[in-house]
N, C-alpha and C positions, 0 to 999 in steps of 0.2 A: 557269215563271212568271216568273222574274228576267228572261227574254228580252223581256217584255212591258215592263217596266218600263225596260231597260237602254237602248233606242235609240227609244223613242216618246213618253215621258214630256213630250213637247212641244218648245217652242222652248226652249232652254237657253242662256241668255247667260252668260258668264264674263267678268269684270272684276276690277281689284284693289278691294278694299274700302279705299277711303281711309282656394265649396266646401258641397256638400250638407249636410244637417242630420243625416245619418245617425250611427249610432255610430262609425262610423270614417271616415277621410278617403277618400273614394271615389279621389280620384286616386293618393295616395299607395300605395294597395292595389295598383294597376293600373301600377305604374311600369314594370316590366319583365317579360319573359317569357323565362325562360331553356329552352333545350332541350339536354339532354345536358352540363349544364355549359359550353357553349359559345357557341350561338347566343343572341344577345340579340334579342328581337321587341319592338317598340315596341306599346304597348297603347293605344287609342283610344277616346276617350268623346265622345258627342255629347249636346248639351241642345237641347231642343226646347219652344218655347212659340207661341202663336198669337193672332192678331189677327181682328177682323171677325167674331165670333160672335154679335154683339148682333143683336136683331130689326131686320129692313128694310136690312142690310148687302147689298150687292150681290156681295162677295166674300168669300172665307174666305181669311186668309193664315197659313200656319207658317213660322216662322223658326227657324233652328236653328245651332248652332256646334259644330264638330268640330276636335279638337286631340290630341295626344298628351299623356301625363302631365305632361312637364317643361315643355312650353308652357303646360299649365294653371297651373304653380306662377309661372310668369314672367307670365302674364297677372293672376293675383291681386295680384302685386306692383304693376303698373301700375293695375289697377282701384283698389286701395286708395288709392293715391296721388290719384287723380281724387276720391275721395270725400273725402279729407282736403282737397283743395284747394278744393272747392266747398262742403264742409260738409253733404252728405247722407250717408243711409246705405243706403236703399232706394231704387232707381230702379223705378217704377212707371208706365208709359206714360199710363194714365188720370189718375194724379195730376197727374204733370207737365203734361200738358194742360191740366188745370183748374188749376194752380198750387196743388195741395193737398199734403198732407202734409209731405214734407220741402222741397217747394218752396212752400211757402205764403210770399207776400210777395216772390217774386223778380220780377224786371224781366224784360223781353223779353230784352234784351243777356245776361242771365246766363243764360237758358235756352237761347238760341243758341250761347252761348259751351261750356254743357257737352255740349250736344248733338253738337258738332264734336269735342269732347275725347273722348267715348266713341267715337265713330266711328273716331279715332286708336287708340285702346286696341287696336282688333280689326284695324288696316290690317296689321299686322306680325305675324308670330310664331304665327298660328295655320294650320291645316291647310284649312279650309273655312268660310265664312259662306254659310248657304243661307236662300233666301226663297221658298217655292212659292205659286202662287196657284190659287185654284180659284172658277171662276165660279159662283155659287148656282144662277142660273137654268139653267145647263147641267147641273149636278148634277142638279137635278130632273128635266129633260127627257131627258138622255141616260143617266143612272144609275139613279134610283129609278122610272122609270115602270114601268106595268103590274105583272101577278102574276109572281112567282117561285115555284119548287117550296119547299117546306116548309122544306127543310133548308137554302135558300139564304140565308145571313146577308149582306144589303148593309151596307157600313160607314156610319157617320153622317159627315159632312162632316168633322168633326175627325179620325175613325178614316182616312178616305181620304186626307185630307191626310198624316197620320202613317204610313201606308203607303209613299206614295211618297217621304217624306223619308227612311224607313228605307232604302229600296231605293237612294236615292241616295247616302247615306252608307256603307251597305254596300259600293257598287261603288267608291267612293272609297278605301276602304280596302283592297280587292281589288288595285287598283292598285299598292299599296305593299308587295306581298308580298316577302318576303324570302327567298330560297334555296327558291323555291315553297311557302313556307309564309305563310299568311294571317294578319295581326295578329288579335287579338280586338277587338270591337267591343262596348262597353257603352253603354246608353242612359239618360237621365237628365230624367224629366219633372216638373212641377210636383205635388207633393203635395197632396192633396185637390181634384184637378181631376176634375169631374163625369163627364169622359169618359175617366178613366184605365182603368176597365175595359175599354173597346172597344179603347183601345190594347194593353192587356196580351194580349187574344185575339188580336189581329192579330201582335204581336211573337212570340206562341207558333207561330203559323201559319208565319209566314215563317221564324222558328228551326228550324222543323222542316222546311221544303223546302231551306233551306241546309245542313242535316245530309245530308238524303237525297241532295243533288249531293255530297257527299264534302266539304264546306267549312264547317266549325262555326264561323263566324265571330261570329253573335248570341249573346253570353254573358249579360248580366243587363238587365234593365229594373228601373229602381228610381226611387224618389220622393224629391224635395227640397223644402226649404221656400226659395220663391223669394225671402222676405226675408232669408235667410242666404246666399244663392248667387248671387255674381256671374254666372257663367255664364249661369245660367237668365234673369238680369236682360237680359244681352246678347242671349239669343234672343228675348226680348220686344221690346227695341229693333230688332232687325234685321226681326222681324214688323211692327210698327209702322211702321218706315220704308218697307217697301215697300207697306204698306196705302195710305199717304199718297199715294204715287205712283201706285199702281194707281188709287186712288178719283178722283184728279186728273185721269187721262186719260180715265176714264169720264164725269165731269163737264163736261170741257172739249171731250172729242174731239180734242185733240191727243196725238197719238201719242209715246210715250217713245223715245228713242234706245236701241235695245237691241243696238247692235253688239258684236261679240265682239272681246276685246282680251286679248292676249297678256299674263300676270301676270309683272311682273319679279320676279326672284330675291328672295327674303326676303319680298314681300308676300303677305298672307293672299288666297287665290282667294275669289271672291265667284259664286254660282251664283244665277240666277234662272230659275224654271221656272215654267211654267203648264200646267195639264193640260187637254188638248184634248178635244173632243166624242168624237173618235175612239176615244181613248185610255179615255175613259169608258165608253163602249158595249164596247169590247174586255175592259175589266175584269168589267163586268157579265155579260157572255157566260162570262168565266172562271171567276166566282162559281157561276153556274148550271151550269155543266160539273163543278165540282167536287160541287155538291150531288147531280147526277144520279149520278156515280161512286160518291160515299159510298154513295148507296141501293142500286145494284146491286152494291157491295163491301162489305158490311156489316162484314166482318172487316178491311178497310183493305187488302187485297192489291191490287197493280196489275196 
């Protein structure tokens, strides 16, 4: 199944991209991975958030940020400096657009300066910033259409975006294997999100597939309070930035420049993905195949 996502999840463009509230510090807990007391393995953590889930939106966008533990510690220092400079505590895209919450009374110039300062925070020092777009009409026409076997559980729009983002970040981490050992990957989502259960189901499905392939890369899926987690705020920032650009293209008909650009050393990779109708149909067929296989093999044998 990884092969479906590995090469066909659309057009992928790469260009420079100009702490959770759990009882323990998630990044510190995952700082290093030691094998036999000698090999040190980096541990990666990705944070994901979405934009465009409101009624009437033509697209759903999920944004994500990926980095190693020591990169996240550096990020937190830079993000705290921006918070202090501009006098805000919590970034929420909806409140920022309305100039509400911490942004009440702000001028357009102040908002503009903060926007570019936040972009600068992630321009260097992280592994990847991801924005994935799903066309909602295509989702209905190419994925949700018709009847499916009783055991075939199709993803929600949020769940489907999460599935592809999870696959993308897993591939990025696999690329960074050391001595044929693949680093662990942890995923963090916003706590209290209505679709967390769907994401958890998908995570466990994909975790099982990776283990079956002999690559136990997916370790944990946890929740964090976005109001206390700068990483989730930046995932929100990435998702909304992509939503604005994609919506502008839809409204104006002016096609964005999506040229591939080699990322200079030290800069954060920025990945822009769009899920094609062909891939949606293939994924739907795969979900049906799994359901039929499960029915024919109730014990789970292959």
